[in-house]
KEMAR-726831 format. One record per residue (C-alpha): residue number from 1; x, y, z; residue in three letters. Coordinates in steps of 0.5 Angstrom, whole numbers, plus 2048, in hexadecimal, padded with zeros to 3 digits. Layout:
// residues N
<loke NUM, <X, Y, Z>, 'ALA'>
...
This chain:
// residues 309
<loke 1, <8A1, 934, 84D>, 'MET'>
<loke 2, <8A7, 935, 852>, 'LEU'>
<loke 3, <8AD, 93A, 851>, 'TYR'>
<loke 4, <8B3, 937, 855>, 'ILE'>
<loke 5, <8B7, 93D, 857>, 'LEU'>
<loke 6, <8BF, 93B, 859>, 'GLN'>
<loke 7, <8C4, 940, 85A>, 'LYS'>
<loke 8, <8C9, 942, 860>, 'GLY'>
<loke 9, <8C7, 93C, 864>, 'GLY'>
<loke 10, <8BF, 93E, 864>, 'ILE'>
<loke 11, <8BA, 939, 861>, 'THR'>
<loke 12, <8B3, 93C, 860>, 'LEU'>
<loke 13, <8AD, 939, 85C>, 'ALA'>
<loke 14, <8A8, 93D, 85A>, 'ILE'>
<loke 15, <8A2, 93C, 856>, 'THR'>
<loke 16, <8A1, 93F, 84F>, 'LYS'>
<loke 17, <89A, 942, 851>, 'LYS'>
<loke 18, <89D, 945, 857>, 'ARG'>
<loke 19, <8A3, 948, 853>, 'LEU'>
<loke 20, <89D, 94B, 84E>, 'GLU'>
<loke 21, <899, 94D, 854>, 'GLU'>
<loke 22, <89F, 951, 857>, 'ILE'>
<loke 23, <8A1, 954, 850>, 'VAL'>
<loke 24, <89A, 956, 84E>, 'ASN'>
<loke 25, <899, 959, 855>, 'GLU'>
<loke 26, <89F, 95E, 854>, 'LEU'>
<loke 27, <89D, 960, 84D>, 'ARG'>
<loke 28, <896, 961, 84F>, 'ARG'>
<loke 29, <899, 966, 854>, 'LYS'>
<loke 30, <89F, 969, 850>, 'GLY'>
<loke 31, <8A4, 966, 854>, 'GLU'>
<loke 32, <8AB, 963, 854>, 'ILE'>
<loke 33, <8AE, 95E, 859>, 'VAL'>
<loke 34, <8B3, 964, 85D>, 'PRO'>
<loke 35, <8BA, 963, 85E>, 'ALA'>
<loke 36, <8B9, 963, 866>, 'THR'>
<loke 37, <8B8, 95B, 865>, 'TYR'>
<loke 38, <8BF, 958, 865>, 'ASP'>
<loke 39, <8BE, 954, 85F>, 'CYS'>
<loke 40, <8BD, 95A, 85B>, 'ILE'>
<loke 41, <8C2, 95F, 85E>, 'PHE'>
<loke 42, <8C7, 959, 85C>, 'LYS'>
<loke 43, <8C5, 959, 855>, 'ALA'>
<loke 44, <8C5, 960, 854>, 'ILE'>
<loke 45, <8CC, 961, 856>, 'MET'>
<loke 46, <8CE, 95B, 852>, 'ARG'>
<loke 47, <8CB, 95D, 84C>, 'ASN'>
<loke 48, <8CB, 964, 84B>, 'CYS'>
<loke 49, <8D2, 966, 84A>, 'PRO'>
<loke 50, <8D2, 96D, 849>, 'LYS'>
<loke 51, <8CD, 96E, 84F>, 'TYR'>
<loke 52, <8D2, 96A, 853>, 'ARG'>
<loke 53, <8D8, 96E, 851>, 'ALA'>
<loke 54, <8D5, 975, 852>, 'ASP'>
<loke 55, <8D1, 974, 858>, 'THR'>
<loke 56, <8D8, 971, 85B>, 'THR'>
<loke 57, <8DC, 977, 858>, 'SER'>
<loke 58, <8D7, 97C, 85B>, 'ASN'>
<loke 59, <8D7, 978, 862>, 'LEU'>
<loke 60, <8DF, 978, 862>, 'THR'>
<loke 61, <8E2, 97C, 85D>, 'ASP'>
<loke 62, <8E6, 976, 85A>, 'VAL'>
<loke 63, <8E6, 978, 852>, 'SER'>
<loke 64, <8E0, 975, 84F>, 'LYS'>
<loke 65, <8E4, 973, 849>, 'GLY'>
<loke 66, <8E8, 96F, 84D>, 'LEU'>
<loke 67, <8E2, 96B, 850>, 'ILE'>
<loke 68, <8E0, 96A, 849>, 'LEU'>
<loke 69, <8E6, 968, 846>, 'ASN'>
<loke 70, <8E9, 963, 84C>, 'THR'>
<loke 71, <8E3, 960, 84F>, 'TYR'>
<loke 72, <8E3, 959, 851>, 'LYS'>
<loke 73, <8DE, 956, 855>, 'GLU'>
<loke 74, <8E0, 952, 85C>, 'MET'>
<loke 75, <8DA, 950, 85F>, 'ASN'>
<loke 76, <8DB, 948, 85E>, 'THR'>
<loke 77, <8E2, 949, 861>, 'GLU'>
<loke 78, <8DF, 94B, 868>, 'TYR'>
<loke 79, <8DA, 946, 86A>, 'VAL'>
<loke 80, <8D9, 947, 872>, 'ILE'>
<loke 81, <8DA, 941, 875>, 'ASP'>
<loke 82, <8D8, 943, 87C>, 'ASN'>
<loke 83, <8D2, 93E, 87F>, 'VAL'>
<loke 84, <8CE, 944, 880>, 'LEU'>
<loke 85, <8CF, 947, 879>, 'GLU'>
<loke 86, <8CE, 940, 876>, 'LYS'>
<loke 87, <8CD, 941, 86E>, 'GLY'>
<loke 88, <8CD, 948, 86E>, 'LYS'>
<loke 89, <8D2, 94C, 86A>, 'VAL'>
<loke 90, <8D3, 954, 86A>, 'SER'>
<loke 91, <8CE, 958, 866>, 'ASP'>
<loke 92, <8D3, 95B, 861>, 'VAL'>
<loke 93, <8DA, 95A, 861>, 'LEU'>
<loke 94, <8DF, 95C, 85B>, 'PHE'>
<loke 95, <8E6, 95F, 85A>, 'GLU'>
<loke 96, <8E9, 964, 856>, 'VAL'>
<loke 97, <8F0, 966, 855>, 'LYS'>
<loke 98, <8F3, 968, 85C>, 'GLY'>
<loke 99, <8EC, 967, 85F>, 'TYR'>
<loke 100, <8E7, 962, 862>, 'VAL'>
<loke 101, <8E0, 964, 863>, 'PHE'>
<loke 102, <8DB, 960, 867>, 'ASN'>
<loke 103, <8D3, 962, 867>, 'TYR'>
<loke 104, <8CF, 960, 86C>, 'GLU'>
<loke 105, <8C7, 962, 86C>, 'PHE'>
<loke 106, <8C4, 962, 873>, 'ASN'>
<loke 107, <8BC, 962, 873>, 'ASN'>
<loke 108, <8BC, 963, 87A>, 'ARG'>
<loke 109, <8C0, 964, 881>, 'LYS'>
<loke 110, <8C1, 95E, 885>, 'TRP'>
<loke 111, <8C6, 95C, 88B>, 'ASP'>
<loke 112, <8CC, 95A, 888>, 'GLY'>
<loke 113, <8CC, 95D, 881>, 'LEU'>
<loke 114, <8D2, 961, 881>, 'ILE'>
<loke 115, <8D6, 95C, 884>, 'GLU'>
<loke 116, <8D4, 957, 87F>, 'ARG'>
<loke 117, <8D6, 95C, 87A>, 'ASN'>
<loke 118, <8DC, 95D, 87D>, 'ASP'>
<loke 119, <8DE, 956, 87D>, 'ALA'>
<loke 120, <8DD, 955, 876>, 'TYR'>
<loke 121, <8E1, 95B, 875>, 'LEU'>
<loke 122, <8E6, 958, 879>, 'GLY'>
<loke 123, <8E6, 952, 875>, 'LYS'>
<loke 124, <8E7, 955, 86F>, 'VAL'>
<loke 125, <8ED, 959, 871>, 'LYS'>
<loke 126, <8F0, 953, 874>, 'ASN'>
<loke 127, <8F0, 94F, 86E>, 'ASP'>
<loke 128, <8F3, 955, 86A>, 'LEU'>
<loke 129, <8F8, 956, 86E>, 'ILE'>
<loke 130, <8FA, 94E, 86D>, 'ARG'>
<loke 131, <8FA, 94F, 866>, 'ARG'>
<loke 132, <8FD, 956, 865>, 'ALA'>
<loke 133, <905, 956, 864>, 'LYS'>
<loke 134, <906, 95B, 869>, 'SER'>
<loke 135, <901, 95F, 86E>, 'TYR'>
<loke 136, <903, 966, 86A>, 'ALA'>
<loke 137, <900, 962, 864>, 'SER'>
<loke 138, <8FA, 960, 867>, 'MET'>
<loke 139, <8F4, 964, 864>, 'PRO'>
<loke 140, <8EF, 968, 868>, 'LYS'>
<loke 141, <8E9, 965, 86B>, 'VAL'>
<loke 142, <8E3, 969, 86B>, 'ILE'>
<loke 143, <8DC, 966, 86E>, 'GLN'>
<loke 144, <8D6, 96A, 86C>, 'ILE'>
<loke 145, <8D0, 969, 870>, 'ASN'>
<loke 146, <8C9, 96B, 86D>, 'ILE'>
<loke 147, <8C5, 96C, 873>, 'ASN'>
<loke 148, <8BD, 96C, 872>, 'ASN'>
<loke 149, <8BC, 96F, 879>, 'PHE'>
<loke 150, <8BE, 975, 87D>, 'TYR'>
<loke 151, <8C5, 973, 87E>, 'CYS'>
<loke 152, <8C9, 976, 884>, 'PHE'>
<loke 153, <8C4, 97B, 885>, 'LEU'>
<loke 154, <8C8, 980, 880>, 'SER'>
<loke 155, <8C5, 985, 87C>, 'LYS'>
<loke 156, <8CA, 984, 877>, 'GLU'>
<loke 157, <8C9, 980, 871>, 'ASN'>
<loke 158, <8D0, 97D, 870>, 'LEU'>
<loke 159, <8D4, 97B, 876>, 'LEU'>
<loke 160, <8DC, 979, 875>, 'GLU'>
<loke 161, <8DF, 975, 87B>, 'PHE'>
<loke 162, <8E6, 974, 87C>, 'LYS'>
<loke 163, <8EB, 972, 882>, 'SER'>
<loke 164, <8ED, 979, 884>, 'ARG'>
<loke 165, <8F0, 97B, 88B>, 'ASP'>
<loke 166, <8ED, 981, 88F>, 'LYS'>
<loke 167, <8F1, 986, 88B>, 'TYR'>
<loke 168, <8EE, 983, 884>, 'GLY'>
<loke 169, <8F4, 97F, 882>, 'ILE'>
<loke 170, <8F3, 97A, 87E>, 'VAL'>
<loke 171, <8F6, 973, 880>, 'GLU'>
<loke 172, <8F5, 970, 879>, 'SER'>
<loke 173, <8F3, 972, 872>, 'ASP'>
<loke 174, <8F3, 96A, 870>, 'LYS'>
<loke 175, <8EB, 96A, 872>, 'TRP'>
<loke 176, <8E5, 96E, 873>, 'GLY'>
<loke 177, <8DE, 96E, 874>, 'LYS'>
<loke 178, <8D8, 972, 871>, 'ILE'>
<loke 179, <8D1, 972, 874>, 'TYR'>
<loke 180, <8CB, 974, 86F>, 'VAL'>
<loke 181, <8C5, 977, 873>, 'ASN'>
<loke 182, <8C0, 975, 86E>, 'LEU'>
<loke 183, <8BA, 977, 872>, 'LYS'>
<loke 184, <8BC, 97E, 872>, 'LEU'>
<loke 185, <8BD, 97E, 86A>, 'ILE'>
<loke 186, <8B7, 97B, 869>, 'ARG'>
<loke 187, <8B4, 980, 86E>, 'GLU'>
<loke 188, <8B7, 986, 86A>, 'LYS'>
<loke 189, <8B4, 983, 864>, 'TYR'>
<loke 190, <8AD, 982, 867>, 'ASP'>
<loke 191, <8AD, 98A, 868>, 'ARG'>
<loke 192, <8AF, 98B, 861>, 'GLY'>
<loke 193, <8B5, 98E, 863>, 'LEU'>
<loke 194, <8BB, 98F, 85D>, 'GLU'>
<loke 195, <8BF, 988, 85D>, 'LEU'>
<loke 196, <8C7, 988, 85C>, 'THR'>
<loke 197, <8C9, 983, 856>, 'LYS'>
<loke 198, <8CB, 97E, 85C>, 'LEU'>
<loke 199, <8C4, 97F, 860>, 'GLU'>
<loke 200, <8C0, 97D, 85A>, 'LYS'>
<loke 201, <8C5, 977, 859>, 'GLU'>
<loke 202, <8C3, 975, 860>, 'LEU'>
<loke 203, <8BC, 976, 860>, 'VAL'>
<loke 204, <8BA, 973, 85A>, 'ILE'>
<loke 205, <8BC, 96C, 85E>, 'LEU'>
<loke 206, <8B6, 96E, 862>, 'THR'>
<loke 207, <8B0, 96F, 85D>, 'LEU'>
<loke 208, <8AB, 96B, 85B>, 'THR'>
<loke 209, <8A7, 96F, 856>, 'LYS'>
<loke 210, <8A9, 96E, 84F>, 'VAL'>
<loke 211, <8A7, 975, 84D>, 'ASP'>
<loke 212, <8AB, 978, 853>, 'GLU'>
<loke 213, <8B1, 974, 851>, 'ILE'>
<loke 214, <8B0, 976, 849>, 'ASP'>
<loke 215, <8AF, 97E, 84B>, 'VAL'>
<loke 216, <8B6, 97D, 850>, 'LEU'>
<loke 217, <8BA, 97A, 84B>, 'ALA'>
<loke 218, <8B8, 97E, 845>, 'GLU'>
<loke 219, <8BE, 980, 841>, 'GLY'>
<loke 220, <8C3, 97D, 845>, 'ASP'>
<loke 221, <8C7, 977, 843>, 'GLU'>
<loke 222, <8C8, 974, 849>, 'GLU'>
<loke 223, <8C1, 974, 84C>, 'LEU'>
<loke 224, <8BE, 972, 846>, 'MET'>
<loke 225, <8C3, 96C, 846>, 'GLU'>
<loke 226, <8C0, 96A, 84D>, 'VAL'>
<loke 227, <8B9, 96C, 84B>, 'ALA'>
<loke 228, <8B9, 967, 845>, 'ASN'>
<loke 229, <8BC, 962, 84A>, 'GLU'>
<loke 230, <8B7, 962, 84F>, 'LEU'>
<loke 231, <8B1, 961, 84A>, 'LYS'>
<loke 232, <8B5, 95B, 847>, 'ARG'>
<loke 233, <8B6, 958, 84E>, 'LEU'>
<loke 234, <8AF, 959, 850>, 'THR'>
<loke 235, <8AD, 955, 84A>, 'ASN'>
<loke 236, <8B2, 950, 84B>, 'ASP'>
<loke 237, <8B0, 949, 84E>, 'ALA'>
<loke 238, <8B6, 948, 853>, 'TYR'>
<loke 239, <8B5, 94F, 855>, 'THR'>
<loke 240, <8AE, 94F, 857>, 'ILE'>
<loke 241, <8AF, 948, 85A>, 'GLY'>
<loke 242, <8B4, 94B, 85F>, 'LEU'>
<loke 243, <8B0, 951, 860>, 'TYR'>
<loke 244, <8AA, 94D, 862>, 'ASP'>
<loke 245, <8AE, 949, 867>, 'GLU'>
<loke 246, <8B1, 94F, 86A>, 'GLU'>
<loke 247, <8AA, 952, 86B>, 'GLU'>
<loke 248, <8A8, 94C, 86E>, 'GLU'>
<loke 249, <8AE, 94C, 873>, 'ARG'>
<loke 250, <8AD, 953, 874>, 'ARG'>
<loke 251, <8A5, 952, 876>, 'ARG'>
<loke 252, <8A7, 94C, 87A>, 'VAL'>
<loke 253, <8AC, 950, 87E>, 'GLU'>
<loke 254, <8A7, 956, 87F>, 'ASN'>
<loke 255, <8A2, 951, 882>, 'SER'>
<loke 256, <8A7, 94E, 887>, 'ILE'>
<loke 257, <8A9, 955, 889>, 'LYS'>
<loke 258, <8A2, 957, 88A>, 'ILE'>
<loke 259, <8A0, 950, 88E>, 'THR'>
<loke 260, <8A7, 951, 892>, 'ALA'>
<loke 261, <8A5, 958, 894>, 'ARG'>
<loke 262, <89D, 956, 896>, 'LYS'>
<loke 263, <8A0, 950, 89A>, 'GLN'>
<loke 264, <8A5, 955, 89D>, 'GLY'>
<loke 265, <89F, 95A, 89F>, 'VAL'>
<loke 266, <89B, 954, 8A2>, 'LYS'>
<loke 267, <8A1, 952, 8A6>, 'GLN'>
<loke 268, <8A3, 959, 8A8>, 'GLY'>
<loke 269, <89B, 959, 8AA>, 'ILE'>
<loke 270, <89C, 953, 8AE>, 'LYS'>
<loke 271, <8A3, 955, 8B1>, 'GLN'>
<loke 272, <8A0, 95B, 8B3>, 'GLY'>
<loke 273, <89A, 958, 8B6>, 'ALA'>
<loke 274, <89E, 953, 8BA>, 'LYS'>
<loke 275, <8A2, 959, 8BD>, 'GLN'>
<loke 276, <89C, 95D, 8BF>, 'ARG'>
<loke 277, <899, 957, 8C3>, 'GLU'>
<loke 278, <8A0, 956, 8C6>, 'LYS'>
<loke 279, <8A0, 95D, 8C8>, 'SER'>
<loke 280, <899, 95D, 8CB>, 'ILE'>
<loke 281, <89A, 957, 8CF>, 'ALA'>
<loke 282, <8A0, 95A, 8D2>, 'LYS'>
<loke 283, <89C, 960, 8D4>, 'ASN'>
<loke 284, <897, 95C, 8D7>, 'LEU'>
<loke 285, <89C, 958, 8DB>, 'LEU'>
<loke 286, <89F, 95E, 8DE>, 'LYS'>
<loke 287, <898, 960, 8E0>, 'ASP'>
<loke 288, <897, 95A, 8E4>, 'GLY'>
<loke 289, <892, 956, 8DF>, 'PHE'>
<loke 290, <892, 94F, 8E0>, 'PRO'>
<loke 291, <895, 94A, 8DB>, 'ILE'>
<loke 292, <88F, 947, 8D9>, 'SER'>
<loke 293, <88C, 94E, 8D7>, 'LYS'>
<loke 294, <892, 950, 8D3>, 'VAL'>
<loke 295, <891, 94A, 8CF>, 'CYS'>
<loke 296, <889, 94C, 8CE>, 'GLU'>
<loke 297, <88B, 953, 8CC>, 'TYR'>
<loke 298, <891, 952, 8C8>, 'THR'>
<loke 299, <890, 94B, 8C5>, 'GLY'>
<loke 300, <897, 949, 8C7>, 'LEU'>
<loke 301, <898, 942, 8CA>, 'SER'>
<loke 302, <89B, 941, 8D1>, 'GLU'>
<loke 303, <8A1, 93F, 8CF>, 'ASN'>
<loke 304, <8A2, 945, 8CA>, 'GLN'>
<loke 305, <8A0, 94A, 8D0>, 'ILE'>
<loke 306, <8A5, 946, 8D5>, 'ALA'>
<loke 307, <8AB, 948, 8D0>, 'ARG'>
<loke 308, <8A9, 94F, 8D0>, 'LEU'>
<loke 309, <8AA, 94F, 8D8>, 'VAL'>
């Protein structure tokens, strides 16, 4: 039996046997599918309203009540239309009274990541300008980048970016970006240090062990909401299917990177050997050795040696 899973332009076929294997393996290990996977992160942010409101409020100081009471999802309105981003949508995009929030979960750093996120942020702002009755009435747009890597080599867990001049004067209050250094927060958790409520809300996204999640979430309404949703998602056919597909994609990417590195090393060795042979040939020629002997000693052809002269 095949499960045919379709959502957001993705079609995936997974056998019932494969599905059961994945779920049973996770249960055996006492694990869940972590929210570092794109599909899980999106589901958590969409399906856990108290968590979403509290985390956003703690990150931005916008009232939790305002976020809860005036929330409206906007993802379906902002499908990226550039050919390089075909089929992709923002991780989490929603508006509340006076604000628009764009969450992006970035698992790895790559050339163009910031530019990609900036392009999306710019598209959202431009669309809001067209819809607003005036520039003054335009909501403030805040992009929250949760980076599962050491970002900007900063020692800070949270970084806020705005357009400022050299005197610190802010150009506009209508937009801003927040970068979460998730690796540093996880590092703090692993060392057993005390975490703030916000740090707990962020580090739970990285946990895979059910018992760890339960301990962290105990007695906390927002974290319990996430813990329960993670357990539910782990047993969900569609989620497991996407998790399995993403696992395979990561394995393929890693394999390509490893192969590329190996090929790069081999190519480097070959190039280094050629350069060494040319250098030896030049020295032999300077010492008066005949071309025939230089060819014999270096393995280079007469034509190659002639180009060195």
